[in-house]
N, C-alpha and C positions, 0 to 999 in steps of 0.2 A: 048562307048555310054551307056551301061547298068549302069555303075557307075554314069554317069552324070544324068541319069533318077532317080536313087535312091537318089542322092544328091539333085536334084530338088524337089523330093517328100518330103524329110526330111525338106528342106528349106520351102516348102509350109505349111507343117503341123505345123512347129515351128514359123511361122509368129506370132508376138506378139498378135494381136487380136484373132488369132485362138488357139494358145497353151494355152491362158489364159482361154478358155472356159472349158476344162476338169479340169484344175488345180484350177480355181475358184470354180468349182462345188464341188471338194473335200473340199476346204476351207469352203464353205458354209454348206456342210454336217456336217463337224466337229463342226462348230459353232452352229449348230441347235440342238445339243444334250444338254439337260438341265436335270441334275440329272438322267442320263441314259434314259431319255425320249426324243423322237424325236419331235421337234416342227415344224410341216409341214408348217404352215403359215409363221413362221419366215424364214424358208428356202426359200420359194417361193419369198418373198419380197427381201431378200438379193441376191438371184440368179438373179432376174430381174434387180435390181440396178447394180450389177456387170456386167451382160452380156450387158446391154444397154450402160453403160459409159466406160467399159473397153474393149469391143469387137465391138459392132455394130457401134457406132459412129466413133471410130478410123478406123475401116475397111472401112466404107463408105467414109471417106475423102481420104484414101489411094487409093481406086478404082477410085474415082472422079478425084483426082489430077493426077494419072497415065494416065487416059484417056485424061484429059485436056492437059497434056504435051506430050501426045503420047509416053510415055516411058514404061518401064517394071514395073511389079507390085511391085518390090522391090524399085523402084525409086532410081536407082543406082547412079545417079549424086548427089554428096554431096550437091551442092547448091540448088537442087530442094527439099531437105528434110525439109527445114525450116517450110514451111506452115503446112504439116502433123504433124510435131512435136509440133508446137504451138497449133494446134487444139487438139492434144493428151493431152497436159498439161491442157488445158481448160476443156476438156471432163472429165479427171480424177478428176479435182478439183470440177467440178459440181457434179460428183458422190459422192465425199467426203461431199459436202454440203448437198446433198439429204440424204445421210446416216446419217449425223449428225442431220438433221431436223426430220427424221423419228425415231431417237433414236434407230438405229440398233446397232448390236454388235460393241463395240468399236474397236475390232480387224479389222473388215472390214472397218470401218471408217478411222482408222489410215493407213491401207494398201492402200486405194485409195489416201490418201494424200501423202504417200510415192511414189506411182506411179507418181503422178503429179510432185513431186519434182525431182525424178530420171529422168523423161522425160525432165524436164527443164535442168538438168545437161547434159544430152545427147545433147540437143539443143545447149548449150554453147560449148561443145566439138566439135560438128559438124561444128561450124563456122571455126574451124582450122583443124579438123581431122575427118575422116569418121569412127568413132567407130561403132561397130556392134550393131544395134538395136535388131537384132534377139537374140544374146546371152544375151543382157541386158533384153530383154523381157522374156526369159526363166528363167534367174536366179532370177528375182524378185519374181514370184509366188513360185518357188522352195524354196527360202529363207523363204517365208511366211509359207510354209508347214513344213520347218525345225523348225520354231518357234512354230508351233502348235503340230506337231506329231513327232518331232525329227528324228530318223533314217528312219522311214517310208516315211517321206518327202524327206530326203536326197537321197533316192534310185533314185529319178528322176534326180539326178545329173549325172547319167550315160549318159544322153542325151547331156551333155555339150561337151565332146570331139567329139562326133558324129556330133554335130552341127558345131563345129569348122571346122571339115573336110569338111562338106557340103558347108559352106560359102566360104572357101578358094578354094575348087575344082571348084565352080561355078564362081570364079574370082569376087566375090562380095566384098570381104574384104581381106586384108592382114592377115597373121597369128596373128600379134600383135593386130590388130583391133578386131579380133574375140575373142581372149583370154581376152583382156582388158574389152570388153563389159560385159562378164560374171563376171569378178572379181569385177567390179564396182557395178553391180546389186546385187550380193550376199551381199557384205559388207554394201552398203548404205541402203538396205532394212532392214537388221537386226539392224544396229546401229541406224537408224532413228526411227524404231518402238520402240526399247527400250527407246530411248531418250524421245519420246512423252509419253509413258506409265509412265515413271518415273517423268518427269517434271509436267505433268498434273494429276498425280495420278489416272490414268484411270483403271477401272476394266474390266477384260475379263476372258476367260478361262485360266487355268494354262499354262504358256509358258515354253518352253525349256530354261534352264539357259543360259545366254549370253555366258559364257565361252564354254559351249558345242556347241552352235551355231557356234562360231568361229572355233572350232575344226572341225565340220562338213564341213564348208566352205573350210577350208584348205585341208581336205581330198579330196574334189572334184576338187580343182584347182591346187594342187601341181604338179601332174604328167604332165598335159598339159603345165604348166609353165616351168617345167624342159625341156620337149621336145622342147618348144618354144625357150628357151634360147640357148640350144645346137644347134638348127637349125639356129638361127640368127648368132651364133658365128662360124658357119661352122665346128662344132666339131662333126664329124660323127664317133662316137666311142661308140659302144653299151656297151662295158665294163664299160665305165665311167657312162653311163646312168643307168645301173643296179647297179653300186656301189652307186650312189646317191639314187636310189630307195630303196636299202637295208638300207641305213642310215635312210631314211624316215620310212621304215617299223619298224625299231628299236624304233625310236622316238614315232611313233603313238602307238606302242604296249606297251611301257613303261609308257607313260605319258597321253595318251588319253583314253577315255572310249572305251570299247571293240566294241561298236556299231560304233564308229568313225573309228576304225581300219578296221572293215568289209567294211565300205563305201569306205575307201581309197583303199583297195584291189580291190573292185568291179570296181571303176572308173579307176584305173590303168590298170586292165585287159582290160577294154573297150577301153582305149586309145591305148594300144598295138595292140589289135585286129583290130581296125579300121585303124591303120597305116599299118598293113600288108595287109589288104584288099585293101587299097588305092593304094599300090604299089609305083613305082618310081615317079608317078605324085604328090605325097604328100611328103613334105620334112621330116616329122617325120619318114617315112619309111627308109630314108637314114641314119638317126641317129641309127635306130634299126638294120639295115641290116649290117652295117660296121663291 
């Protein structure tokens, strides 16, 4: 019961409209520094726009729709998720238009557009498969922070394997749905952002190079994916897992920036620890225990 309570608390805190509040706060703080001077008025406007259109409106429709359908706050039934997702697409897009009209920082404007597009992709996938909105909602702003502050943003990737455990433990998603939600959010956000900045020649704060962003994403997702593949293949062999991890350690150490290597170690340790904490009820534990 204690583990279920912890999993539920993690799931509540990482609900997309909630987790985006502290992460968007960090994003707006970074964007508000101009020539080492903090622009308070710029920060307030960006924070208001982001919190209204990325948090308050999406959360309001989730609460309203859950009450209307008399279902849980996660709206667990896949078919019931269409309306909240459609409203999310519209809310993020209106936020994008408002940010564009107010001539706010191009990074925030592009990020809100990415949010709208990514939610639209989730909507399309949801028509066939219940991909995790939670892990998508976490990976989007973390990817944005990676673009802005590199390794300091990637540190939040430690939440990814923890959130996977939470959603699977609460029986809200399968392991594949939880893992894929994050993978989609990380890659789509970074690739879309760079595409928009390049195609439209937009100016913003210096961004982490695209190659480094990809390395950081791989550092976050590789160990959960390895554990996921071994789990689905029913290969409960910890020697094989640690062999694959050792190969990844060598690859990251030899070819990736040292900051990426550190993030890989951090997320890998978090994945292993959460697996041992979860015990037999979580399939990753069976891979590691064998």
